[in-house]
N, C-alpha and C positions, 0 to 999 in steps of 0.2 A: 503494500500499499504506500503511495506517495503522499507525504505530508505536504499540503500546500498552504500558501499565504495569498491574500488578495489585497493589494494596496492601491486604492483609488479614491480620488476626492469626491467622486460621484456615488452615493449609497445605491442608487438604482443599478448602476453598472455592476456593483458588486453583487447585488442580489440577483440579477440576471445570469451572471457568470456562475454564481453558486448553482442555480437551477440547472443550467446546461452541463456543469460538471457531474451533478447528481444523475442526470439523465443519460449522458453520453460517455462518461469517463469514470466508471465505477471504481477504477483503481486509485483514484484521487480522493483524499480525505482533507477537507479545508479545516485547518487547525487554528487559523486566525485572520482576522480582517482589520484594516485600518483605513481611515478616510483623511489622514494627515501625514505629512512626512515625519514629524516627530514620533507619532505613534507607530509609523511603519519601521522606523529606525529601531524602536524598542522591541517590536516583534521579531525584527531580523536578528537582533542580537540574543534575544532570550529564548526563542523557539528553535527546535532542531529541525527545521523544514527542509525538505528536499528540492521543492519547487516554489518559485514566487512569480505571481501575475502581478505585474506593475504598470501604472499609467506612466506614459513618457513624460507627463508634467503634472505634478502633485502640488497643489498651492503654490508657493513660491519657489519650490525645489524641483529640479528635474529628477525623473525616475532613475536616469543613468547616474547622476551624481549620488542618489540615496544608495544605490547598490554598490557604487565604488566606495563609498564612506563606510558601508558595512564591512568592508574587507573580508567577505566570505568567498570562498573558492569552491567548496564542497556544496554547491547549490546550483540548480538550473533556473534561468531567468526567461520568462516570456513577457515581452512588453506588449501592453494592449493600448493601441494608439488610433487617434483620428488624424494623424499627421499626413503630409502630402507625399507624393511619390518620391520626391528627393530624399526625404527621410527613410522611406521604405527601402530604397536602393542602399543606403548606409547600412541597414540592418542585414540585408542579404550579403553584402561584402564581408561583414564581421562574423558571418555564420551564427548570428544570435537570432531567435526566433521571435515573431511578432504576430500579433492578431489585430485586425482592423475592426473598429467599432462600427456598426454592431457586429457582435462576434458570430461567425458562422460555425455551427456545430461540428461539421466535417473537418474545417481547418483547426478547430480546437482539439479535436481527437487526434489528428496528425501531429500537432504541436507537443501534445502530452506524450505521445508515443516516442517522439524523437528525444524529447527531454528524458524519459526513462532510459533510452539506450545511451545517452551521454552522461548519465549521472556520475559514472566513474572517472570521466576525463576532467583533469585538473587544468583547464584552459579558460576559466571565465575571466580572469584578469586581463589576459591577452585579448580576448574577444571585446571586452569593454573598452580597452585602450584603443582598439582599431576602430570601434564604432565611434568614439569620441573624435577621433581624428577625421573619419569620414563624414561627420556631421558638420565639420567646419565650413563656412560658407566660401573660403577662399578657394580660388581655381588652382589647387595644388594636386599633386599626384596622389590618386586614391589607392588605398591598401586593400588586399584581400587576404582572409585567413584560410589557409589549407592544411589539412590534417592527414598525415601518412602514418606508416608504420613506425617511422623514426621519431616522430614528434610533431610540433605545430609550427608551421612557417607563417610569417607575416611578410607578405610579398607586395612591392609597388607594382601596380599593374603595368606601367610602361616598360617594366623589366621583363615581362613575358614576351617571348618570341612567337610561340604558337602553343596550342593545346590539342592533343590528338586522343581521338576516342580509341580505346582498346577493350572491347566488350562492354561490361559494365563499369570499367575503370576509365579514368582520364590522366593522361600523362601531360604535365606542364613542363615546357622547356624554357628555360631562362637564357638571358643574354650571356651569362657567364658560363653556359654550359650545364648548370645544375638541372637535374630532373627530378620532379616530384610528382608521384603517382598516387591519386586519391581514388577512394571506393565510391565515386559517383559518376553518372552519366555525364557525357558532354553537354547534353541539353540543359543540365542543371546550371551551368554557367554562361549560356549563350546570351540570355537577355541582359545580365549584369555586365559582361565583359563587352559587348557591343556598344555600349554607351561610353566606352573609353579607348576607342580607337582600334579595338579588334573586330574582326568580322568572320562570320562562318561562311567560309569560301567553298566548302566541300561538306559532304555528310560526315567525314571523319576528321575535320580540321577547323579550328577557329585560329586566325592568324592575325598578328599585329600588323597591320597594313604599313605602319610607319617604318617597319624594318624590311619591307620587300625591296630588293635592288633591281630585280629583273622578273618579268613574266615570260618565260620562254615557252611559247606555245609549239614551236617545233619539237622541243624534247618532251614537252607535257611536264613542265616542273615550275616551281617558284624558287627563285634564288633569294636568299636573305642576305642582309648586309654583313653578317659574320662569316659568309661563305658557305653555309649549309643550304641543302636544297630539299624541297618537298615535292614528292611525285604527284603533282596535281595539275590537270588540264582544266583550265577554266573557260566556261562558256563566255560568248561575247558580251552578254549582258552583265556578267559578273565582272569582266574586265572593266566595263564602262562605269560600273557601280564603284569599283575601287578607285579609279582615276577621279570619279567625281568626289568621293571623300577626301582624297589627297588634293583636290582642287587643281588637277593637271590639265 
């Protein structure tokens, strides 16, 4: 049984979420609720919860700051938010789960299932740090959290050369030659990465188009600036799309 807290300054949201959890997530037991940041902090420090649902903005304190100040690692966090798509993108990049208000029952069940699977991973502080970075309004390089068998990687997205589908796994190849293989499908990363200069050019590849040095249609390959090549034959419309993105 997962012990859960709900922290939100809207009592009605708390009531609705409790009802949805009772109906759709019988493995979750709500052991405490709070409608203020101060009460939420007390709950986080005093209860031995496994999971916390927290609003992204509680009175004058952000839910992100509240979780960071609690200094807890052995807990899973699901943010409940009405924020815009820019904020949602930041959650995806940091691998922290979120639910949009009003909460959808199916998405709630999926989020709880993922939280249960990730409970033993000691990576919350890294995810929160990445989320805070990606929420900054400045136009700076965004980061993405990747987890493989060796550990947790915080990657600057422009450092990615390409991503390659390998069955249910995805291999990330970096500019310095490092390779990171994660146990998620390529499609998981498509929407997020294509907003940052990468493009799905093939069913098996997402490529950083800023690192393409040559589109060799005769040989059926893409040459990257570091000298590596990818065995990809691009259709004419894809070539035009890449050139448009590059403003060539």
